[in-house]
C-alpha positions as CSV (number, residue, x, y, z in Angstrom):
1,M,41.6,30.4,16.2
2,S,42.2,30.3,19.6
3,S,41.9,27.5,21.4
4,V,38.6,26.6,23.3
5,S,37.8,24.5,26.5
6,D,35.8,21.4,26.0
7,G,32.2,21.6,25.7
8,D,30.5,19.3,28.0
9,A,27.5,17.2,28.3
10,D,25.5,19.4,30.4
11,G,25.5,22.0,27.8
12,N,28.5,24.2,29.0
13,G,31.1,25.6,26.3
14,P,30.5,24.7,22.7
15,A,28.3,22.7,21.3
16,I,30.1,22.1,18.3
17,L,34.0,21.9,18.7
18,A,36.7,21.0,16.0
19,E,40.6,21.3,16.4
20,G,42.8,20.4,13.6
21,L,40.2,18.5,12.1
22,R,41.5,16.8,8.9
23,K,39.8,14.4,6.2
24,E,41.7,12.9,3.6
25,Y,40.5,10.1,0.8
26,G,44.0,9.2,-0.9
27,D,45.5,12.0,-2.1
28,V,42.8,14.8,-1.5
29,V,42.4,16.6,1.0
30,A,38.9,17.2,1.6
31,V,39.2,19.4,5.1
32,A,42.4,20.7,6.5
33,G,43.0,21.3,10.0
34,L,39.9,22.9,10.8
35,D,39.1,24.8,14.2
36,L,35.8,26.0,14.8
37,A,33.6,26.2,17.9
38,V,29.8,27.0,17.8
39,E,28.3,28.1,20.7
40,S,25.1,26.3,22.4
41,G,21.7,27.8,20.9
42,A,23.4,29.3,17.8
43,V,22.4,29.4,14.2
44,Y,26.1,28.7,12.6
45,G,26.0,29.6,8.2
46,F,28.7,27.0,7.2
47,L,29.4,28.4,3.8
48,G,31.3,27.2,0.8
49,P,31.7,26.4,-3.0
50,N,30.7,23.2,-4.3
51,G,33.8,20.8,-3.2
52,S,35.0,22.8,-0.3
53,G,34.9,20.3,2.1
54,K,31.2,21.1,3.8
55,T,29.4,18.1,3.3
56,T,32.5,16.2,4.6
57,T,33.0,18.4,7.9
58,M,29.6,17.6,8.7
59,R,29.6,13.8,7.9
60,M,32.6,13.5,10.5
61,L,30.6,15.8,13.2
62,T,28.1,13.7,12.9
63,T,30.0,10.2,12.9
64,L,29.3,9.1,9.5
65,A,33.0,9.6,8.4
66,R,36.2,9.0,10.2
67,P,38.7,12.1,10.8
68,T,42.3,11.4,9.3
69,S,43.5,13.4,12.1
70,G,42.2,16.1,14.7
71,T,39.4,16.2,17.4
72,A,35.7,17.0,17.3
73,R,32.9,17.3,20.1
74,V,29.4,17.2,19.6
75,A,27.1,18.2,22.3
76,G,30.0,17.6,24.7
77,V,30.6,14.4,23.1
78,P,34.0,13.2,21.0
79,V,32.4,11.8,17.7
80,D,34.5,9.0,18.1
81,D,32.0,7.9,20.7
82,R,29.0,6.9,18.1
83,E,26.5,6.0,20.0
84,S,26.4,8.9,22.3
85,V,26.5,11.5,19.8
86,I,23.6,9.9,17.8
87,G,21.3,10.6,20.6
88,R,22.2,14.3,20.8
89,V,22.2,15.2,17.4
90,G,20.3,15.3,14.1
91,Y,21.1,15.6,10.7
92,L,19.2,16.1,7.5
93,P,21.9,15.5,4.4
94,E,20.8,17.1,1.2
95,R,19.7,14.3,0.4
96,P,17.7,12.6,3.1
97,P,18.3,8.9,3.6
98,V,14.3,7.4,3.8
99,F,12.9,4.4,3.2
100,E,11.5,4.1,0.2
101,E,9.1,1.0,0.8
102,L,7.8,2.7,3.9
103,T,5.0,5.5,4.3
104,G,5.9,8.4,5.9
105,R,4.2,7.7,8.9
106,E,6.4,4.3,9.5
107,N,9.5,5.9,8.8
108,L,8.9,8.4,11.3
109,R,7.8,5.7,14.0
110,Y,11.2,3.3,12.8
111,V,13.4,6.3,13.6
112,A,11.4,6.9,16.7
113,A,11.6,3.6,17.9
114,V,15.4,3.8,17.4
115,Q,15.8,7.0,19.4
116,D,14.1,5.3,22.1
117,V,10.9,8.4,22.2
118,P,8.4,7.1,24.3
119,R,5.3,5.7,22.0
120,A,2.9,8.5,23.6
121,A,5.1,11.4,22.8
122,A,6.6,9.9,19.6
123,R,2.8,9.6,17.9
124,E,2.2,13.3,19.4
125,R,5.2,14.9,17.5
126,I,4.7,12.8,14.4
127,D,1.1,13.7,14.4
128,D,1.9,17.4,14.9
129,Y,5.1,17.6,12.4
130,L,3.2,15.9,9.5
131,D,0.5,18.3,9.8
132,R,2.7,21.3,10.2
133,F,4.9,20.1,7.1
134,G,1.9,19.5,5.2
135,L,2.6,15.9,4.7
136,A,-0.5,14.7,6.8
137,D,-2.5,13.9,3.7
138,A,0.4,11.9,2.1
139,A,1.3,10.0,5.6
140,D,0.0,6.7,4.8
141,R,1.6,6.8,1.1
142,R,5.1,5.0,0.8
143,V,8.0,7.5,0.2
144,E,8.9,6.0,-3.3
145,G,5.9,8.3,-4.5
146,Y,6.9,11.7,-2.7
147,S,8.0,14.4,-4.7
148,T,11.7,16.0,-4.0
149,G,10.4,18.4,-1.6
150,M,7.7,16.1,0.2
151,R,11.3,13.9,0.9
152,K,13.0,17.1,2.4
153,K,10.3,17.7,4.7
154,L,10.1,14.0,5.9
155,G,14.1,14.0,6.1
156,L,13.7,17.3,8.6
157,V,11.3,15.4,10.6
158,V,13.6,12.4,10.8
159,A,16.3,15.0,12.0
160,I,14.3,16.6,15.2
161,L,11.9,14.1,16.1
162,H,14.3,12.9,19.2
163,R,14.9,16.3,20.2
164,P,18.4,16.7,19.7
165,R,20.4,19.0,21.5
166,V,22.4,19.9,17.9
167,V,20.9,19.8,14.6
168,L,23.1,19.6,11.4
169,L,21.3,20.9,8.1
170,D,22.5,20.6,4.7
171,E,20.6,22.8,2.2
172,P,17.1,22.5,4.4
173,T,15.2,24.6,2.2
174,S,16.0,23.7,-1.6
175,G,13.3,22.0,-3.8
176,L,10.9,23.8,-1.1
177,D,8.3,25.9,-2.1
178,P,8.1,29.5,-0.7
179,R,5.6,28.6,1.7
180,A,7.3,25.2,3.2
181,A,10.1,27.0,3.2
182,R,9.0,29.7,5.3
183,T,7.9,27.0,7.4
184,V,11.7,25.7,7.8
185,K,13.1,29.1,8.5
186,D,10.0,29.5,11.2
187,L,11.5,26.1,13.0
188,I,15.0,26.9,12.7
189,T,14.4,30.3,14.7
190,E,12.5,28.2,17.1
191,L,14.4,25.5,17.9
192,A,17.4,28.4,18.4
193,D,15.0,29.9,21.1
194,R,15.0,26.3,22.6
195,Q,19.2,26.7,23.0
196,V,19.2,23.9,20.2
197,T,22.5,24.5,18.3
198,I,21.8,24.9,14.4
199,F,24.6,24.1,11.9
200,L,23.3,25.1,8.7
201,S,24.7,24.5,5.4
202,T,23.0,26.1,2.1
203,H,23.8,27.9,-1.2
204,I,20.7,30.3,-0.5
205,L,22.7,33.2,1.4
206,S,19.3,35.1,2.3
207,V,18.5,32.2,4.2
208,V,21.7,32.4,6.4
209,D,21.8,36.2,6.0
210,E,18.1,36.0,7.8
211,L,19.1,33.3,10.3
212,A,22.3,33.3,11.2
213,D,24.3,34.2,14.3
214,E,27.6,33.8,12.9
215,V,28.7,32.9,9.5
216,G,32.0,30.5,8.6
217,V,33.3,30.5,4.9
218,L,35.1,27.4,3.9
219,S,37.2,27.0,0.9
220,D,39.6,24.4,-0.5
221,G,39.1,22.6,3.2
222,R,39.9,25.7,5.3
223,L,38.4,28.0,7.3
224,V,38.9,31.7,5.5
225,T,36.5,33.9,7.7
226,E,34.3,33.9,10.3
227,G,31.9,36.1,11.8
228,S,28.6,37.5,12.3
229,P,26.9,38.7,8.7
230,E,27.2,42.3,9.5
231,R,30.4,42.2,11.0
232,L,31.0,40.4,7.7
233,K,29.9,42.7,5.7
234,S,30.9,45.6,7.0
235,R,34.5,44.3,5.8
236,A,33.5,43.8,2.6
237,E,34.8,46.1,-0.5
238,R,31.4,47.5,-1.0
239,G,31.1,48.5,2.6
240,E,27.5,49.6,3.8
241,D,26.0,48.2,0.4
242,A,27.5,44.9,0.9
243,T,25.3,41.8,0.9
244,L,26.5,38.3,2.1
245,E,26.9,37.3,-1.4
246,D,29.3,40.1,-1.7
247,V,31.6,38.4,1.1
248,F,30.9,35.1,-0.1
249,L,32.7,35.8,-3.6
250,Q,35.0,38.4,-2.1
251,V,36.5,35.6,0.5
252,T,36.5,33.0,-1.7
253,E,37.9,34.4,-4.6
254,D,40.7,36.0,-2.2
255,H,41.6,33.0,-1.1
256,A,42.1,31.3,-4.6
257,A,44.0,33.9,-5.3
258,E,46.3,33.4,-2.4
259,Q,46.6,29.8,-2.8
260,G,47.3,30.1,-6.4
261,K,50.5,32.3,-5.3
262,A,51.3,29.8,-2.9
263,G,51.3,27.3,-5.2
264,I,53.3,28.8,-7.6
265,D,56.2,29.6,-4.9
266,G,55.5,26.4,-3.2
267,A,56.6,24.8,-6.8
268,E,59.7,26.3,-6.8
269,T,60.4,24.9,-3.1
270,G,58.9,21.8,-3.5
271,T,56.3,22.3,-1.2
272,E,52.5,22.0,-1.5
273,A,50.2,25.0,-1.7
274,G,49.4,25.5,2.6
275,D,50.3,22.1,3.4
276,G,54.1,22.2,3.9
277,R,54.1,18.1,2.5
278,G,55.9,17.2,-0.9
279,V,54.1,18.2,-4.0
280,R,52.7,15.1,-5.4
281,R,53.0,14.4,-9.1
C-alpha cells in the first residue's frame, strides 16, 4: 500500500492509519506489518478467518495491546497516546466488558462520567439509547441477569455514548434477533452519515456487503486484498454472480496456497514463509 499522509485531530486525512503494524506473542506473529488507511466517515469491513489477527489489530488500534513495531494513528492521534485515543474512539469487543453487579443504567452512567459527558446530555442519551435498543424495561436490573443479546446491545451503547469519532465493532450483530440486528445496522449507517468512521469486523458477510464502503481481508496477519465490495466481487472467479463470501473464500484459499508454497521454498533456504527470518524449530 502506498504511503498516506498522517491524519490530524481536525479530521483531515485518514481516520485510521497503520504503517508496518506488527504484533508478536513470543514466537507467534499475530499481525505482520499491516498497512492500512481508512478515510473519515467510511464504513470499513475488516474480514478474516479465525486467528487471522483481526482482534489483535483492533486491540492495538484501541490502545489495549502495544504494537511490537510499526505505527498507528486513530482520529489523528498516535495509539501510544492512550488518554487522547480513548476520548476519540469507541470499541465494542465480541464480549462486551460490562459490570455484572451494576444495572444497565448504572453501567452507562459510569461510562458517561469517565468520559466526561455532561450530566444532562448523558441522561438524555442514555434514555434514548435504552429505548432504541429495547433495554428500557431492563435498565434497572443487574447486568448479571442479561441475555447475550442484551449485553451486546448495552456494550454498543457503551461504545458510542461519548460520541466518538471512530468506532470499532467486533461482531456487533452476533447473538441478536433480526429486529435488533436491523437497529444496529441502521445505527451504523446513521453514524457514518455523521462522518463517524466505522471499523467493522464480522463473520456475517451480508452485513459487510450491505454497509461497507471498503473491505479488507486479513489472512495470517497480512492484508491480502482490499477494495469496495463491488470491485472485489467483480474480480472474483464467478464474475458478476460472485458474492462477498466467494471473494472471501477465494482470496484466503489463494493466500494459504501461496504461503504453503513459500513455506516449501523457504525450507530449502532456511527462511520462514513471508518473513525472512530463520525458521523456528
